[in-house]
N, C-alpha and C positions, 0 to 999 in steps of 0.2 A: 850842778843843776841839770836835770834831764827833762826832755820833752817827749810826749807820746808820739808814736809812729804817725807819720803823715802831717806832722806839725811843721810848717815851713819856717826855716831859720835862716838868719844871715849872720855873718861874722863881722864883729866890730873890733876895733883895736883900742885898748886903754893905754894911753901914753902919759908920761909925766916924769918929773924928777922928784925923788923922795926927799922929805925933810931931813936935815942933818941934826943929829942929837944923840943922846945917850939912852933913849928909851929902847927896850928890847922886846916889848910885847908886839903881837900882831894885831892888825885892825881889819875888820871886814868892811869893805866898801861896796855899797849897793849901786847897781845901775838901774836908774829909774826912768820909766817912760813917762815923761812929764805931762803928756797930753791925757794919759789915762790914770795918772798917779798910781802906777803899778810897778813893782819890782820885777825886772826882767832878767837880771843877772847879778853876779857878785864876783869880787876878787878879794883875796886875803893878801895883805902886804905888811911889811914892817912899819911900825909907827914912825920910826926914825932910823937912820943909818949913820955910820961913822964918817963916811965921805960921800960926795956927790954920786948918786946912782940913778941913771935913767932907766925907766921900765917901758916895755912895750909888750902887752899881753893880748892875745886873741881870745875873745869871748863870744859864744853863740847866744843870740837873743832871738825872740820871735821876729819874723820878717815884717810883721804888722806894726812893730814898734815905731813910734814917731820920733819926736824930739827926745834925746837921751841926755841925762845928767848923771854924774857919779859923785857919791858922797856917803855920809854916815847919818845916823839918826841920833839926836840928843836925848837926854833923859826924859824930855817931854814928848818925844815921838816926832819931833819936827826934823825934816830933812835938811841937812847942812851940806852944801856943795863943797867938794874938795877942790880948793883953788889951784892946787899943784897937779891935778889929774884932769884929763879930758877923754871923751869918748869920740873916736873917729868912725864915721859910717862910710862904707865904701862908696866911692863916687859913682861907680857903675855896678849895680847889683843885678838888675834885670833890664836889658835894653828894650826900649819901647819905640815903636815907629820905624820909619825907613832907615836902613843902614846901607851906606854906600861910600864911594870914594870921597875924600875931603881934601882940602888944601890945594885946590886947582886954581 
């Protein structure tokens, strides 16, 4: 997914442990801005793997994105959250306010 020049982005991390099984096909998981009901990113992962596999992928999304969820869409077009994946937003993206010594 690409954004036009001048579009502010932030990096989020998709983390989780893939399901174990025999399925070999890939699945596209969409990152959804739940406040706007808009797709802001995607990752393609195996549907299942032979043994436990943790993933951590960095994805760029619009910096205006609010609450994020990751999942797929069912045949009726309804968003289904992937219970084994999560989207982590950086704790400090743009520092606001006074910055100075702490812990005194």
